C-alpha positions in Angstrom: -64.4 12.3 -83.1 -67.2 13.0 -84.9 -68.4 16.0 -86.4 -71.5 18.1 -87.8 -72.3 20.7 -89.2 -75.4 22.9 -88.8 -76.3 26.1 -89.8 -76.7 28.5 -86.2 -80.5 29.0 -86.0 -80.7 32.1 -83.1 -82.2 35.1 -84.8 -79.3 37.4 -83.6 -77.0 34.8 -83.6 -74.5 33.1 -80.7 -74.2 35.7 -78.5 -74.5 35.8 -74.6 -78.2 33.7 -73.9 -77.6 31.2 -76.7 -73.8 30.5 -76.1 -74.2 30.6 -72.3 -77.3 28.0 -72.6 -75.0 25.8 -75.1 -72.0 26.2 -72.8 -74.1 25.0 -70.1 -75.4 22.2 -71.9 -71.5 20.8 -72.7 -70.9 21.4 -68.6 -73.4 19.3 -67.3 -72.9 16.5 -70.4 -69.0 16.4 -69.1 -67.4 15.0 -72.3 -65.1 17.8 -74.4 -67.0 20.0 -77.2 -65.8 21.8 -79.8 -67.7 24.5 -82.2 -65.6 25.8 -85.4 -67.1 28.3 -87.9 -65.3 27.8 -91.3 -61.9 28.3 -91.8 -61.6 29.4 -87.9 -59.8 27.3 -85.1 -61.9 25.1 -82.9 -63.3 26.9 -79.9 -64.4 25.0 -76.1 -68.1 24.9 -76.0 -68.1 24.6 -72.4 -66.9 28.1 -72.5 -69.6 30.4 -73.2 -67.1 33.5 -73.9 -64.9 30.8 -76.3 -68.5 30.7 -78.2 -68.5 34.4 -78.8 -65.5 34.7 -80.3 -66.9 32.4 -83.3 -68.9 36.0 -83.8 -71.3 33.2 -85.8 -74.5 35.1 -86.6 -77.7 33.3 -87.5 -77.6 30.7 -90.6 -73.7 30.8 -90.0 -72.0 27.0 -90.9 -70.7 26.1 -87.7 -69.4 22.4 -87.2 -69.3 20.4 -83.7 -67.2 18.1 -82.8 -67.7 15.4 -79.7 -66.3 12.1 -79.3 -70.2 11.3 -77.6 -72.3 10.8 -80.4 -75.6 11.7 -78.1 -74.0 14.8 -76.6 -72.7 15.6 -80.3 -76.7 15.5 -81.5 -77.4 17.5 -78.6 -75.7 20.1 -79.2 -75.9 20.2 -82.6 -79.5 20.9 -82.2 -79.1 23.6 -79.4 -76.9 25.1 -81.9 -79.7 24.5 -84.9 -82.3 26.1 -82.2 -83.6 29.4 -82.4 -82.5 29.9 -78.3 -83.5 33.8 -78.5 -87.4 32.4 -79.1 
């Protein structure tokens, strides 16, 4: 599996709105994607609730893992984006 580590861009972190947008994109992609914070267990990025359990605030490093490089790039881009803007 490929992975990349990016910083959360949303000003309030990965709360309900950004988590929902990311989860929807993962479900639409149809391939497994996980997100993890340093020292934490990976969670299913297709679940907004699981994403919110990360407790990731703006600037938190999040590792995105996926077998599909295009999907990996898309989800990493969403994590970096300010989805609250």
